[in-house]
N, C-alpha and C positions, 0 to 999 in steps of 0.2 A: 428270811420267810414271813408272807403276809398274815396279819392276822392270829400269829402263833407267840404264846409267852413262854418261855425259857424257862418257865419252874420246873424244878423236880416233879416228874409226874408217877404217880400211885398206879400201880397197876396200867401202865399205857396198854393201849390196844395198836396194833401193827396192824394194817391191812396187807399185805402182798399177792400180787396180782402179774399171772402170766397168760400167755397162752395157752398153757399146756404144765406139762410136769417139770420143767426145765428150772424154775422159777425154786422148783424144791432145794437146790444147791444153795441158791438165796437165803433161805427160810432156813438150813441149818445152822448155815454162821451165824444169824441174827437170834435163834435158841441159844445157841453158845454166848451170845455177846450179850442178851437180856433176858437169862431166863425168866425172870419178875414178870414179862408182857403178855397178853395174852394174843397171840396171833389168828387171824385168820387168813387164810391160802386160797385165793380165787382161780383156779383153772377155767379158761375162757374155751374149754376144746369142742365146744357147739362149730366155734368158728375155725377152730386149726385145720391147716398154720396158718398162720399171721401173715407170712412171706407170699401167699396165694391171692391175697387181697389189694385192691388198691388202697393209695392214699387217703381217697377222697371215700372209699369204702370203711378202711379203718377208723378213721376218724368220726364216721357219723355210727358207727359200733359201738366204740368203745366210752366216747364222752358220757353220753346217754345212759350205758352201765355203769361206770365210777360213779355217775351220780345216785345211782338205785342202790348200790353198794356203800359209799358213805353213807346215803339215809339209815341202812338197814343195819349199819354195825358201829356209826357215830368214832371213827377210828381218830386216835393220834396223829398218827403219818401213815401215809401209803407209800407201798414200794412197787415199782412197776419194774418186774422182774425180766424183764422181757427186752433185748436191743433194739428190736424192729419199734416194736410200741412207743418206747420213747423216744427215738431218732424223728417220729412223726409225729404222735401225738402229746406227748406230755408235754410241749408249749400252750398247747388247746387246756389239758385238765387243769394247769396251773391258773390259769385265764377263768377258769369257768368255776373253781372250787377253792376254797380258802385254803383247806387243810394242808401241811407240809404234803411233798412228793419229792421223792427221792429216785432218781432214774439209774439207768444201767447204758454204760457205753463203753465202746472197745477200747480196751486197754494200752493202747499207742503209744503212750506218755512212756510209763513204767518200761515196758518193754522195751523201747528205745534208749532208756536211761541206762537199762541191764544189759544191753546186747554188748557182746565180745565181739564178736565176727560183722556187726552191722547189716546184718541181714535178720530182718523178722517179715514174719507170714502172719495174718489177720485171718483166721478160720470163721467165717460165718454163714447168714443167711445169706441167698441171693440180693433179697431187698437189702440188708445191712450194710454189706459191701458197695453195695451200688448208689447208697447217699452219699448226698450230699455232704450232711452233718459229717461223715466217716474221713470222707477226703480231706475236708478242713481238717479233720483233728491230726493228719499225715501232717499237712503242710506247715501245722505249727508246730508240731511235736518231734518230727523224724530226724530233722535234723540233715545229718549227712546217713544215715540209715538207707538202705534201699527195703521198701516195704510192701511185698506180694498179697495182695487181697483175693482170698478163695472162696470162693461162695457157693457153700454147699449146697447141692439140689433135693438130698436125702438122709442127711446125715439129724435134723433134728427128728424125723419123722424114724428114723432107725433107732435113735437113742427110746421113742415113745413107748415105741414096739417091745424093744428089750425090757424096760421097767416092766413093762404089762406080761414078759412069761414068753414072750416069743424068743424063737430060736433066731438069732443074727447073724449070717455068716460072714468070718475076718475077711476076706475077701471083699466083700459089699461095705465094709470100715473102711478099710486101708485105700481100697479104691476113692474114698471121699477126701482121705486126709491127702494124699498122695500128690496135689501138687502145691502143699505147702512146704515140700521139702525138697529145697532150691540149690545144686549142686556145683561147685564151680571152683574158682579160688578159694573163695569161702565158702561154705555152707550156711545153711538159715540155721541160728542156736536160738530160738523163742518163738514159738506162736501162743499168739493170742488168742483165747478161746472166746469169739465175739458172740456167741450165742448160750444162754445158760443151761442150756440141756446140755450140752458137748462134756460138762466135768462129770455127770452122770456115767459117762463111757469111760472115764480119765485112765483110769487100768489097763482097759483095752487099746485106748489111742497109744500108751506107751509100748507095750507090747508090741504093737505091729509097726509103730515107727520106723523108718530106715536106718535111722543115728537118734541118738539121744540128743532131748530138745529140752528147755524147761517151755513147761506149758503154762499161761497165766491164766489163774480163774479170776473173776473179779469180786465173788463173793465174798471174801473178806475186807476187800475195800468198802464192799455197799453195807456190810454190817456194821464197820467202823463210823462208817456216816451217819447211819440212823441213830448209833447209840450216841453221835455227840450230839446228832439235834434231840435228843430225848434228853439232854444231860444228863446228871450222874445217877447211876442206878440205884438202885432201893435193896440193900445186899440183907435189911433185914427182913425181906417178905420173903416166902419159898417160891419155888420155877412153881408158874402157872401150869404146867401139863400140856399133854398134848396139844398144838397147833388143830384149829378146826377146817375142816377142808369140804370146798364148797365147788362143785362142777358145774358148769352151766349147762351142760347136757343133762344131766340128772344123774349119770350113770354112775356106778362106783369103782372104784380102783384097787383093789383090795392090796396091790401090791406097794402101791404110793402109800396106801394108810399104814402099810406096817412100816414103811419107811420112814415114815414121819410121829411114828411112836416109838421110833430109836433114837429120834432125837432128843426127846425129853428124855428116856435111860440114860442116854451120854450125860445130861447133864445133872439129872439125879446121882448117878457114880461120882 
Protein backbone atom coordinates (compact mmCIF):
# COMPACT_ATOMS: atom_id res chain seq x y z
CA UNK A 1 0.00 0.00 0.00
CA UNK A 2 1.39 3.38 -1.01
CA UNK A 3 2.62 5.61 1.80
CA UNK A 4 1.92 3.05 4.54
CA UNK A 5 4.45 1.74 7.08
CA UNK A 6 3.60 -1.72 8.41
CA UNK A 7 4.83 -0.89 11.89
CA UNK A 8 2.80 -1.85 14.94
CA UNK A 9 0.16 0.80 15.42
CA UNK A 10 -0.84 2.00 18.88
CA UNK A 11 -4.59 2.45 19.08
CA UNK A 12 -5.06 2.56 15.31
CA UNK A 13 -8.08 4.39 13.93
CA UNK A 14 -10.22 2.50 11.43
CA UNK A 15 -12.85 4.26 9.32
CA UNK A 16 -15.63 1.95 8.14
CA UNK A 17 -17.78 3.41 5.36
CA UNK A 18 -21.05 2.19 3.89
CA UNK A 19 -24.13 3.57 2.19
CA UNK A 20 -26.26 2.60 5.17
CA UNK A 21 -26.35 0.15 8.06
CA UNK A 22 -25.12 -2.95 6.24
CA UNK A 23 -21.48 -2.27 7.04
CA UNK A 24 -22.27 -2.86 10.70
CA UNK A 25 -21.81 -6.56 9.94
CA UNK A 26 -18.22 -5.78 8.92
CA UNK A 27 -17.68 -3.43 11.86
CA UNK A 28 -18.77 -6.18 14.27
CA UNK A 29 -16.04 -8.51 13.00
CA UNK A 30 -13.42 -5.76 13.04
CA UNK A 31 -14.23 -4.95 16.68
CA UNK A 32 -13.83 -8.63 17.55
CA UNK A 33 -10.55 -8.90 15.66
CA UNK A 34 -9.01 -5.62 16.85
CA UNK A 35 -10.67 -4.51 20.08
CA UNK A 36 -7.90 -1.98 20.75
CA UNK A 37 -8.70 -0.01 17.59
CA UNK A 38 -10.74 3.18 17.56
CA UNK A 39 -13.52 2.68 15.02
CA UNK A 40 -15.46 5.38 13.22
CA UNK A 41 -18.49 4.14 11.26
CA UNK A 42 -19.86 6.45 8.59
CA UNK A 43 -23.18 5.66 6.90
CA UNK A 44 -23.94 7.79 3.85
CA UNK A 45 -27.66 7.35 4.49
CA UNK A 46 -28.42 10.71 2.89
CA UNK A 47 -27.57 9.04 -0.44
CA UNK A 48 -28.96 5.54 0.31
CA UNK A 49 -29.41 3.28 -1.59
CA UNK A 50 -26.31 3.50 -3.74
CA UNK A 51 -27.79 1.08 -6.26
CA UNK A 52 -30.17 3.79 -7.48
CA UNK A 53 -27.32 6.08 -8.60
CA UNK A 54 -25.14 5.95 -11.69
CA UNK A 55 -21.43 5.20 -11.59
CA UNK A 56 -20.59 8.84 -12.35
CA UNK A 57 -22.89 10.07 -9.58
CA UNK A 58 -21.35 7.74 -7.02
CA UNK A 59 -17.79 8.71 -7.92
CA UNK A 60 -18.70 12.39 -7.71
CA UNK A 61 -20.34 11.79 -4.34
CA UNK A 62 -17.98 9.39 -2.56
CA UNK A 63 -14.51 10.60 -3.59
CA UNK A 64 -14.77 14.15 -2.16
CA UNK A 65 -16.80 12.91 0.83
CA UNK A 66 -14.03 10.47 1.66
CA UNK A 67 -11.51 13.31 1.51
CA UNK A 68 -13.51 15.21 4.12
CA UNK A 69 -13.72 12.13 6.35
CA UNK A 70 -10.00 11.40 6.11
CA UNK A 71 -9.20 15.01 6.99
CA UNK A 72 -11.58 14.93 9.96
CA UNK A 73 -10.65 11.56 11.47
CA UNK A 74 -7.10 10.78 10.25
CA UNK A 75 -7.71 7.03 9.92
CA UNK A 76 -4.85 4.58 9.65
CA UNK A 77 -7.01 2.45 7.36
CA UNK A 78 -10.37 2.77 5.59
CA UNK A 79 -12.79 -0.09 4.98
CA UNK A 80 -15.33 0.34 2.18
CA UNK A 81 -17.99 -1.98 3.62
CA UNK A 82 -20.20 -1.78 0.54
CA UNK A 83 -20.03 -3.98 -2.55
CA UNK A 84 -21.43 -1.31 -4.86
CA UNK A 85 -18.99 1.37 -3.73
CA UNK A 86 -16.08 -1.07 -3.79
CA UNK A 87 -16.69 -2.19 -7.35
CA UNK A 88 -17.22 1.34 -8.65
CA UNK A 89 -15.26 3.80 -6.53
CA UNK A 90 -12.43 1.94 -4.81
CA UNK A 91 -9.88 2.46 -7.59
CA UNK A 92 -10.64 6.20 -7.61
CA UNK A 93 -10.19 6.40 -3.84
CA UNK A 94 -6.85 4.63 -3.97
CA UNK A 95 -5.70 7.00 -6.68
CA UNK A 96 -6.76 10.07 -4.71
CA UNK A 97 -5.62 9.23 -1.15
CA UNK A 98 -2.55 7.56 0.37
CA UNK A 99 -4.37 5.88 3.27
CA UNK A 100 -4.80 2.12 2.66
CA UNK A 101 -8.28 0.95 1.64
CA UNK A 102 -9.88 -2.45 2.11
CA UNK A 103 -12.83 -3.15 -0.16
CA UNK A 104 -15.71 -5.62 -0.23
CA UNK A 105 -16.21 -7.95 -3.18
CA UNK A 106 -18.47 -10.97 -3.70
CA UNK A 107 -16.94 -14.11 -2.15
CA UNK A 108 -17.22 -16.12 -5.36
CA UNK A 109 -13.83 -17.81 -5.08
CA UNK A 110 -14.35 -19.44 -1.65
CA UNK A 111 -17.95 -20.31 -2.51
CA UNK A 112 -16.93 -22.22 -5.63
CA UNK A 113 -14.07 -23.91 -3.78
CA UNK A 114 -16.46 -25.18 -1.09
CA UNK A 115 -19.55 -26.07 -3.15
CA UNK A 116 -20.27 -29.79 -3.27
CA UNK A 117 -23.13 -29.61 -5.76
CA UNK A 118 -21.24 -27.11 -7.99
CA UNK A 119 -24.26 -24.80 -7.93
CA UNK A 120 -23.67 -21.42 -6.28
CA UNK A 121 -25.83 -18.30 -6.15
CA UNK A 122 -24.66 -14.73 -5.63
CA UNK A 123 -27.25 -12.56 -3.89
CA UNK A 124 -26.51 -8.85 -4.22
CA UNK A 125 -28.01 -5.59 -5.32
CA UNK A 126 -28.90 -5.17 -8.98
CA UNK A 127 -25.89 -2.92 -9.42
CA UNK A 128 -23.40 -5.38 -7.93
CA UNK A 129 -24.49 -8.40 -9.96
CA UNK A 130 -24.46 -6.38 -13.19
CA UNK A 131 -20.90 -5.10 -12.72
CA UNK A 132 -18.13 -6.38 -14.97
CA UNK A 133 -16.05 -6.84 -11.82
CA UNK A 134 -18.47 -9.50 -10.57
CA UNK A 135 -18.54 -11.28 -13.92
CA UNK A 136 -14.73 -11.25 -14.01
CA UNK A 137 -14.66 -13.00 -10.63
CA UNK A 138 -16.91 -15.70 -12.07
CA UNK A 139 -14.67 -16.14 -15.12
CA UNK A 140 -11.56 -16.34 -12.95
CA UNK A 141 -12.78 -18.50 -10.08
CA UNK A 142 -16.03 -20.34 -10.88
CA UNK A 143 -14.29 -23.08 -12.90
CA UNK A 144 -16.86 -25.90 -13.19
CA UNK A 145 -19.45 -24.20 -10.95
CA UNK A 146 -22.77 -22.95 -12.20
CA UNK A 147 -23.18 -19.45 -10.75
CA UNK A 148 -26.60 -17.81 -10.58
CA UNK A 149 -26.54 -14.03 -10.18
CA UNK A 150 -29.52 -12.65 -8.26
CA UNK A 151 -29.97 -8.89 -8.12
CA UNK A 152 -32.42 -8.14 -5.33
CA UNK A 153 -34.25 -4.84 -5.81
CA UNK A 154 -35.54 -4.55 -2.23
CA UNK A 155 -33.60 -6.66 0.26
CA UNK A 156 -31.16 -3.93 1.35
CA UNK A 157 -34.01 -1.53 2.02
CA UNK A 158 -35.98 -4.24 3.83
CA UNK A 159 -32.93 -4.89 6.02
CA UNK A 160 -32.61 -1.20 6.90
CA UNK A 161 -36.30 -1.08 7.74
CA UNK A 162 -36.11 -4.18 9.93
CA UNK A 163 -33.10 -2.83 11.83
CA UNK A 164 -35.01 0.39 12.46
CA UNK A 165 -37.82 -1.56 14.10
CA UNK A 166 -40.29 -1.81 11.24
CA UNK A 167 -42.26 -5.01 10.77
CA UNK A 168 -41.17 -6.82 7.61
CA UNK A 169 -43.27 -9.70 6.31
CA UNK A 170 -41.61 -13.06 5.79
CA UNK A 171 -43.22 -13.22 2.35
CA UNK A 172 -41.39 -10.08 1.25
CA UNK A 173 -38.01 -11.49 2.26
CA UNK A 174 -38.80 -14.92 0.79
CA UNK A 175 -39.65 -13.36 -2.56
CA UNK A 176 -36.27 -11.60 -2.71
CA UNK A 177 -34.23 -14.75 -2.03
CA UNK A 178 -36.34 -17.25 -4.01
CA UNK A 179 -34.33 -16.92 -7.29
CA UNK A 180 -31.19 -18.07 -5.44
CA UNK A 181 -32.59 -21.57 -5.02
CA UNK A 182 -32.12 -23.46 -8.26
CA UNK A 183 -33.48 -27.01 -8.18
CA UNK A 184 -32.79 -29.83 -10.60
CA UNK A 185 -30.29 -32.67 -10.85
CA UNK A 186 -28.21 -30.70 -8.36
CA UNK A 187 -29.46 -28.02 -6.00
CA UNK A 188 -27.85 -24.77 -5.00
CA UNK A 189 -25.84 -25.45 -1.85
CA UNK A 190 -24.11 -22.08 -1.25
CA UNK A 191 -25.43 -18.52 -1.40
CA UNK A 192 -22.91 -15.68 -1.41
CA UNK A 193 -24.18 -12.63 0.45
CA UNK A 194 -22.84 -9.94 -1.88
CA UNK A 195 -24.28 -7.03 0.10
CA UNK A 196 -23.15 -6.27 3.63
CA UNK A 197 -26.75 -5.55 4.65
CA UNK A 198 -27.92 -9.09 4.16
CA UNK A 199 -26.15 -10.84 7.09
CA UNK A 200 -28.21 -8.64 9.41
CA UNK A 201 -31.18 -10.80 8.33
CA UNK A 202 -29.28 -14.10 8.40
CA UNK A 203 -31.55 -15.81 10.93
CA UNK A 204 -34.58 -15.06 8.80
CA UNK A 205 -32.82 -16.02 5.59
CA UNK A 206 -31.97 -19.40 7.09
CA UNK A 207 -35.52 -19.92 8.30
CA UNK A 208 -37.15 -18.88 5.02
CA UNK A 209 -34.84 -20.85 2.72
CA UNK A 210 -36.66 -23.67 0.89
CA UNK A 211 -33.76 -25.99 1.78
CA UNK A 212 -30.60 -25.63 3.89
CA UNK A 213 -27.65 -23.88 2.23
CA UNK A 214 -24.41 -22.33 3.40
CA UNK A 215 -24.62 -18.54 3.47
CA UNK A 216 -21.23 -16.89 2.99
CA UNK A 217 -20.78 -13.62 4.87
CA UNK A 218 -17.68 -11.69 3.70
CA UNK A 219 -17.25 -9.81 7.00
CA UNK A 220 -14.86 -12.25 8.76
CA UNK A 221 -12.51 -12.28 5.76
CA UNK A 222 -12.55 -8.47 5.61
CA UNK A 223 -11.70 -8.28 9.32
CA UNK A 224 -8.78 -10.67 8.83
CA UNK A 225 -7.47 -8.51 5.99
CA UNK A 226 -7.76 -5.38 8.14
CA UNK A 227 -5.91 -7.04 11.00
CA UNK A 228 -3.16 -8.24 8.68
CA UNK A 229 -2.62 -4.76 7.26
CA UNK A 230 -2.49 -3.19 10.70
CA UNK A 231 0.14 -5.65 11.86
CA UNK A 232 0.40 -7.35 15.27
CA UNK A 233 -2.26 -6.27 17.72
CA UNK A 234 -1.45 -4.47 20.93
CA UNK A 235 -2.71 -7.02 23.44
CA UNK A 236 -1.64 -4.86 26.38
CA UNK A 237 -4.06 -2.09 25.41
CA UNK A 238 -7.63 -2.16 26.75
CA UNK A 239 -10.59 -2.33 24.34
CA UNK A 240 -11.27 1.03 22.75
CA UNK A 241 -14.97 0.97 23.62
CA UNK A 242 -17.96 1.83 21.47
CA UNK A 243 -17.30 2.77 17.86
CA UNK A 244 -18.38 6.25 16.84
CA UNK A 245 -21.41 6.38 14.53
CA UNK A 246 -21.85 9.14 11.94
CA UNK A 247 -24.83 9.46 9.58
CA UNK A 248 -24.61 11.90 6.70
CA UNK A 249 -28.34 12.61 6.98
CA UNK A 250 -27.83 13.89 10.52
CA UNK A 251 -30.58 11.57 11.77
CA UNK A 252 -30.19 9.31 14.80
CA UNK A 253 -30.58 5.54 14.51
CA UNK A 254 -31.23 4.25 18.06
CA UNK A 255 -31.40 0.60 16.97
CA UNK A 256 -28.03 0.87 15.26
CA UNK A 257 -26.55 2.59 18.30
CA UNK A 258 -27.75 -0.23 20.54
CA UNK A 259 -26.36 -2.84 18.16
CA UNK A 260 -22.96 -1.17 18.02
CA UNK A 261 -22.85 -0.93 21.81
CA UNK A 262 -23.32 -4.69 21.96
CA UNK A 263 -20.17 -5.19 19.84
CA UNK A 264 -18.02 -3.57 22.53
CA UNK A 265 -19.86 -5.51 25.25
CA UNK A 266 -19.00 -8.79 23.51
CA UNK A 267 -15.31 -7.88 23.44
CA UNK A 268 -15.30 -6.79 27.09
CA UNK A 269 -16.96 -10.06 28.11
